C-alpha positions, 0 to 999 in steps of 0.5 A: 500499500502506498500513498495517501490515501493508500493505493494497493500495489503489487511490487516488482522486487528484483532480488539481483539488484535490490530495486523494488518498483511498481507501475504508475499512471502514464505508464504504457505496456506495464502489464496491467491488468495482464500481469499485475493484480492491482491498478496503476499507482496514480501519483496525482491522487496522493498529496504525499507523493513527490517525484525525486528530482535531480535539483533536489538530489543530484546523486539520486537515491539508487546508485543505478539511477541517472538524471534524465530531464531533471528526474532520477531515472532507472532502466533495468534490462534482463537476459531474457529480453525484458526491460523497464524504466522508471523514475524515483518517487517518495511517498508513504508506503507500508506492507500489510 
């Protein structure tokens, strides 16, 4: 659960890199609803959500992230050919 009010999310945990992610609004071809049981996270519906900008954190949170268009972005690619790109965000989250 992430956001205020909480939105249920199915997270992607990449055990090889330590990266955890879930699909957000504006994402196309993100596996919703085919591979994820929950809807896209809608950032605009959570007043506590903040996109991590490079102005605020020039080094970004993850060592795998890079500054792109003033956002901390990360791309993960896998041997079988799949890949995803995301940006760092901060919000209230908890596991139930």
